[in-house]
Backbone as JSON, one array per atom type, in Angstrom:
{
  "sequence": "XXXXXXXXXXXXXXXXXXXXXXXXXXXXXXXXXXXXXXXXXXXXXXXXXXXXXXXXXXXXXXXXXXXXXXXXXXXXXXXXXXXXXXXXXXXXXXXXXXXXXXXXXXXXXXXXXXXXXXXXXXXXXXXXXX",
  "N": [[17.08, -4.57, 10.88], [17.02, -5.99, 13.25], [14.78, -6.91, 13.92], [14.25, -8.82, 11.66], [16.03, -10.53, 12.48], [15.32, -11.09, 14.52], [12.96, -12.48, 13.98], [10.57, -11.59, 13.74], [8.33, -10.84, 12.62], [5.82, -8.72, 12.07], [7.14, -6.54, 13.57], [9.03, -6.09, 11.88], [8.04, -5.44, 9.08], [6.92, -3.34, 10.09], [9.25, -2.0, 10.3], [10.37, -1.41, 8.16], [8.47, -0.31, 6.72], [8.54, 2.74, 8.0], [11.23, 3.17, 7.32], [11.37, 2.95, 4.48], [9.7, 4.79, 3.65], [11.53, 7.16, 4.93], [13.48, 6.73, 3.02], [11.63, 7.16, 0.81], [11.6, 10.0, 0.47], [14.17, 10.63, 0.77], [14.42, 10.48, -2.1], [15.65, 8.32, -2.81], [13.68, 6.42, -4.97], [14.25, 3.17, -5.39], [14.78, 1.99, -3.34], [13.17, 2.37, -1.4], [10.76, 1.63, -2.78], [10.88, -1.17, -2.49], [11.29, -1.86, -0.11], [8.26, -1.23, 0.8], [7.06, -3.16, -0.73], [8.32, -5.67, 0.6], [7.32, -5.12, 3.28], [4.9, -5.54, 2.66], [4.83, -8.12, 2.17], [5.52, -9.66, 3.9], [3.45, -8.89, 5.61], [1.12, -10.21, 4.85], [1.9, -12.67, 4.54], [1.93, -13.0, 7.54], [-0.94, -13.09, 7.74], [-2.06, -11.15, 8.29], [-4.44, -9.15, 8.2], [-5.31, -6.11, 9.53], [-2.52, -5.13, 9.67], [-1.88, -5.11, 6.76], [-3.62, -3.39, 5.27], [-2.87, -1.38, 6.58], [-0.69, -0.68, 5.51], [-1.3, -1.44, 1.95], [-2.15, 1.21, 2.33], [-0.68, 3.63, 2.97], [1.21, 2.87, 0.6], [-0.15, 3.62, -1.42], [-0.27, 5.71, -1.21], [2.54, 6.68, -0.7], [3.08, 5.84, -3.36], [1.19, 7.36, -5.36], [2.17, 10.22, -4.18], [4.67, 10.05, -5.4], [4.41, 10.26, -7.86], [3.94, 7.74, -10.0], [2.19, 5.86, -12.0], [-1.41, 7.07, -11.36], [-2.77, 4.88, -11.29], [-2.28, 2.72, -10.15], [-2.02, 3.01, -7.43], [-4.32, 4.25, -6.98], [-5.43, 1.42, -7.24], [-4.0, 0.41, -4.89], [-4.92, 1.91, -2.93], [-7.97, 1.11, -2.96], [-7.26, -1.43, -2.64], [-6.27, -1.41, -0.04], [-9.13, -0.55, 1.47], [-10.76, -2.71, 0.9], [-9.56, -4.47, 2.2], [-9.42, -3.36, 4.96], [-12.88, -3.33, 5.26], [-13.29, -6.09, 5.8], [-12.37, -6.33, 7.95], [-13.14, -6.8, 11.91], [-14.26, -4.56, 12.81], [-14.88, -2.79, 10.37], [-14.65, -0.44, 9.95], [-14.05, 2.27, 7.98], [-11.23, 4.17, 7.61], [-11.36, 7.8, 7.61], [-9.57, 8.92, 6.29], [-8.79, 7.47, 4.29], [-10.98, 7.14, 3.09], [-10.88, 9.34, 1.58], [-8.87, 9.37, 0.47], [-8.86, 7.74, -1.51], [-11.43, 8.96, -2.73], [-9.97, 10.75, -4.23], [-7.97, 9.78, -5.5], [-9.4, 8.33, -7.4], [-10.7, 10.47, -8.8], [-8.54, 12.0, -10.09], [-7.54, 9.95, -11.49], [-10.23, 9.22, -13.63], [-11.94, 8.33, -16.01], [-11.35, 5.11, -15.99], [-11.68, 4.29, -13.31], [-13.89, 3.51, -12.81], [-13.59, 0.66, -13.72], [-11.54, -0.26, -12.46], [-12.01, -0.36, -9.56], [-14.63, -2.17, -9.79], [-12.9, -4.59, -10.29], [-9.04, -4.13, -8.61], [-8.05, -5.67, -8.51], [-5.7, -6.95, -10.32], [-3.83, -4.37, -11.23], [-2.79, -4.32, -9.1], [-1.28, -5.92, -8.48], [0.49, -5.27, -10.66], [1.35, -3.61, -9.17], [2.52, -4.41, -7.21], [4.83, -4.97, -8.16], [6.64, -2.83, -9.58], [9.43, -1.25, -10.72], [12.62, 0.67, -9.64]],
  "CA": [[17.65, -5.53, 10.92], [17.15, -6.23, 14.94], [13.49, -7.64, 13.68], [14.19, -9.81, 10.94], [16.82, -11.65, 12.66], [14.42, -11.91, 15.54], [12.05, -13.4, 13.48], [9.61, -10.5, 14.39], [7.56, -10.6, 10.96], [5.42, -7.63, 12.66], [8.04, -5.79, 14.22], [10.01, -6.27, 10.87], [7.21, -4.95, 8.61], [6.38, -1.99, 10.74], [10.46, -0.69, 10.21], [10.36, -2.03, 6.44], [7.76, 0.82, 5.47], [9.33, 3.31, 8.27], [11.86, 3.06, 6.71], [10.87, 3.26, 3.29], [9.25, 6.23, 3.79], [12.48, 7.93, 4.7], [13.95, 6.24, 1.69], [11.29, 8.33, -0.24], [11.74, 11.41, 1.2], [14.95, 11.34, 0.43], [14.76, 10.1, -3.02], [16.29, 6.97, -2.93], [12.19, 5.17, -4.43], [14.21, 1.77, -5.86], [14.77, 1.15, -2.05], [11.81, 2.91, -1.13], [9.63, 0.67, -3.6], [11.22, -2.91, -2.36], [10.76, -2.03, 1.44], [6.93, -1.17, 1.11], [6.62, -3.97, -1.52], [8.65, -6.35, 1.38], [6.52, -4.87, 3.82], [3.46, -6.08, 2.24], [5.09, -9.65, 1.82], [5.16, -9.79, 5.52], [1.94, -8.97, 6.39], [0.52, -11.25, 3.71], [2.3, -14.45, 5.76], [1.45, -13.13, 8.76], [-2.18, -13.25, 7.54], [-2.57, -9.75, 9.54], [-4.86, -7.97, 7.81], [-4.79, -4.75, 9.52], [-1.55, -4.42, 9.02], [-1.87, -4.79, 5.44], [-4.51, -2.36, 5.45], [-2.67, 0.13, 6.7], [0.36, -0.48, 4.53], [-1.57, -0.92, 1.9], [-3.02, 2.74, 2.13], [0.41, 4.15, 3.27], [1.89, 2.2, 0.12], [-0.92, 4.07, -2.14], [-0.46, 7.01, -0.96], [3.98, 6.56, -1.71], [3.0, 6.14, -5.12], [0.96, 8.58, -6.24], [3.03, 11.05, -4.43], [6.14, 10.02, -6.07], [4.45, 10.23, -9.73], [3.65, 7.01, -10.56], [0.56, 5.98, -12.22], [-2.19, 7.11, -10.4], [-4.02, 3.66, -11.3], [-1.11, 2.14, -9.38], [-2.21, 3.98, -6.07], [-5.77, 3.97, -6.48], [-5.65, 0.11, -6.72], [-3.43, 0.12, -3.21], [-6.08, 2.47, -1.92], [-8.82, 0.18, -3.23], [-7.08, -2.78, -1.25], [-6.95, -1.15, 1.79], [-10.07, -0.46, 1.86], [-11.28, -3.91, 0.92], [-9.21, -5.33, 3.27], [-10.29, -2.9, 5.94], [-14.08, -3.96, 5.31], [-13.15, -6.94, 5.84], [-12.28, -6.68, 9.43], [-14.43, -7.28, 12.43], [-15.17, -3.07, 13.01], [-15.17, -3.03, 9.03], [-14.53, 1.08, 9.22], [-13.2, 2.76, 7.18], [-10.49, 5.29, 7.8], [-11.9, 9.16, 6.78], [-8.51, 9.97, 5.73], [-9.22, 5.96, 3.31], [-11.83, 7.45, 2.14], [-10.49, 11.03, 0.98], [-7.58, 9.59, -0.58], [-9.78, 7.28, -2.98], [-11.78, 9.95, -4.03], [-9.3, 12.03, -4.89], [-7.71, 9.64, -6.75], [-10.42, 8.12, -8.53], [-11.66, 11.75, -9.26], [-7.72, 12.11, -11.27], [-7.59, 8.33, -12.83], [-10.26, 9.18, -14.42], [-13.23, 6.95, -16.35], [-10.83, 4.14, -16.09], [-11.63, 3.99, -12.16], [-14.92, 2.7, -12.08], [-12.89, -0.39, -14.1], [-10.56, -0.61, -11.33], [-13.07, -0.27, -8.15], [-14.89, -3.7, -10.16], [-11.41, -5.22, -9.91], [-8.44, -3.66, -8.66], [-6.78, -7.02, -8.35], [-4.62, -7.09, -11.44], [-3.28, -3.73, -10.86], [-2.42, -4.55, -7.76], [-0.13, -7.11, -8.97], [1.79, -4.61, -11.54], [1.98, -2.25, -7.96], [4.14, -4.42, -6.27], [6.56, -5.54, -9.1], [7.34, -1.89, -9.87], [10.57, -1.13, -10.08], [13.1, 1.85, -10.67]],
  "C": [[17.66, -6.58, 12.27], [15.68, -6.93, 14.97], [13.52, -8.62, 12.88], [15.11, -10.79, 11.5], [16.34, -12.3, 14.08], [13.79, -13.15, 15.1], [10.88, -12.65, 13.54], [8.99, -9.85, 13.33], [6.95, -8.75, 11.29], [6.66, -6.75, 12.56], [8.76, -5.29, 12.44], [8.99, -5.18, 9.64], [6.52, -3.79, 8.92], [7.99, -1.17, 10.75], [10.34, -0.97, 8.79], [9.15, -0.78, 5.95], [8.25, 2.28, 6.58], [10.6, 3.61, 7.35], [12.15, 3.15, 5.26], [10.38, 4.41, 2.98], [10.56, 7.0, 4.01], [13.79, 7.5, 4.16], [13.49, 7.01, 0.53], [11.82, 9.36, 0.08], [13.11, 11.95, 0.8], [15.63, 10.81, -1.48], [15.42, 9.29, -3.66], [14.62, 6.1, -3.06], [12.48, 4.16, -5.1], [13.98, 1.02, -4.21], [13.6, 1.54, -1.48], [10.67, 1.53, -1.6], [9.92, -1.17, -2.66], [11.09, -2.98, -1.04], [8.91, -2.34, 1.48], [6.57, -2.81, 0.26], [7.02, -5.63, -0.17], [7.83, -6.27, 2.88], [4.91, -5.64, 4.17], [3.6, -7.66, 2.43], [4.37, -10.35, 3.61], [4.11, -9.89, 6.02], [0.9, -9.91, 5.69], [1.04, -12.46, 4.99], [2.09, -14.65, 6.49], [0.26, -13.12, 8.85], [-2.74, -12.23, 8.14], [-3.22, -8.55, 8.29], [-5.2, -6.25, 7.96], [-3.99, -3.88, 9.37], [-1.67, -4.55, 7.52], [-3.4, -3.83, 5.2], [-4.2, -1.4, 5.34], [-1.3, 0.2, 5.52], [0.09, -0.36, 3.46], [-1.85, 0.29, 1.11], [-1.59, 3.6, 1.74], [1.48, 3.57, 1.79], [1.33, 2.81, -1.79], [-0.3, 5.45, -2.07], [1.44, 7.93, -1.65], [3.7, 6.76, -3.14], [1.94, 7.31, -5.86], [1.64, 9.97, -5.49], [4.62, 11.18, -5.3], [5.68, 10.48, -7.58], [4.48, 9.18, -10.26], [2.23, 6.89, -11.16], [-0.23, 6.27, -11.26], [-3.02, 5.75, -10.3], [-3.46, 3.0, -10.45], [-1.71, 2.63, -7.88], [-3.57, 4.03, -6.17], [-5.96, 2.57, -6.42], [-5.39, 0.12, -5.5], [-4.36, 0.68, -2.59], [-7.41, 1.13, -1.97], [-8.9, -1.31, -2.15], [-6.8, -2.69, 0.02], [-8.54, -0.96, 2.2], [-10.83, -2.13, 1.97], [-10.65, -5.2, 2.0], [-9.89, -4.93, 5.03], [-11.8, -3.36, 6.32], [-14.13, -4.88, 5.56], [-12.53, -7.45, 7.36], [-12.92, -6.91, 10.39], [-14.99, -5.93, 12.79], [-15.46, -2.8, 11.29], [-15.69, -1.49, 8.73], [-13.69, 1.33, 9.04], [-12.04, 4.44, 7.18], [-11.15, 6.58, 7.09], [-10.62, 9.35, 5.51], [-8.08, 8.88, 4.28], [-10.17, 6.93, 2.56], [-11.75, 8.45, 0.94], [-9.42, 10.6, 0.3], [-8.06, 8.68, -1.61], [-10.44, 8.22, -3.49], [-11.21, 10.31, -4.67], [-8.72, 11.01, -6.01], [-8.29, 9.19, -8.01], [-11.12, 8.86, -9.36], [-10.0, 11.66, -10.69], [-8.08, 10.8, -12.16], [-8.81, 8.67, -13.89], [-11.89, 7.7, -14.63], [-12.44, 5.36, -16.31], [-11.32, 2.81, -13.85], [-13.02, 2.85, -11.38], [-14.77, 1.05, -12.79], [-12.48, -0.91, -12.83], [-11.37, -0.96, -9.62], [-13.7, -1.72, -8.76], [-13.54, -4.96, -9.91], [-10.32, -5.15, -10.2], [-7.18, -4.82, -8.75], [-5.1, -7.39, -9.44], [-3.8, -5.92, -11.46], [-2.6, -3.31, -10.03], [-1.01, -5.23, -7.69], [0.96, -6.35, -9.18], [2.34, -3.6, -9.95], [3.13, -2.74, -7.42], [4.99, -5.74, -6.83], [7.11, -4.23, -9.42], [8.59, -1.97, -9.25], [11.07, 0.18, -10.58], [14.74, 1.66, -10.42]]
}
């Protein structure tokens, strides 16, 4: 609340992701979805690609962990990878590479199609509700 009141969007995004993780662990999936999605919106509005890449990664792992259709998780992980590769250092963290590999295996044949164009599924993933 303090970050929102002071209009510190970067801090608000971090707070939202942390609160989303807590809500998700507590079984409040609807609230967690809302908070993750809000953090992603804040990152985009601030044009913070590094934070956005991290939050897409976290959101993808959340979706995978909570049993949402794997294509959503995979698309979010690909979005994180694409954002990471657009940064100046361009190095993709091993944890992200491993998560993408694992999700692609689970998604199966649809993975190749998603890899070519994840954006439509990413758009669906940010509008999920519970």
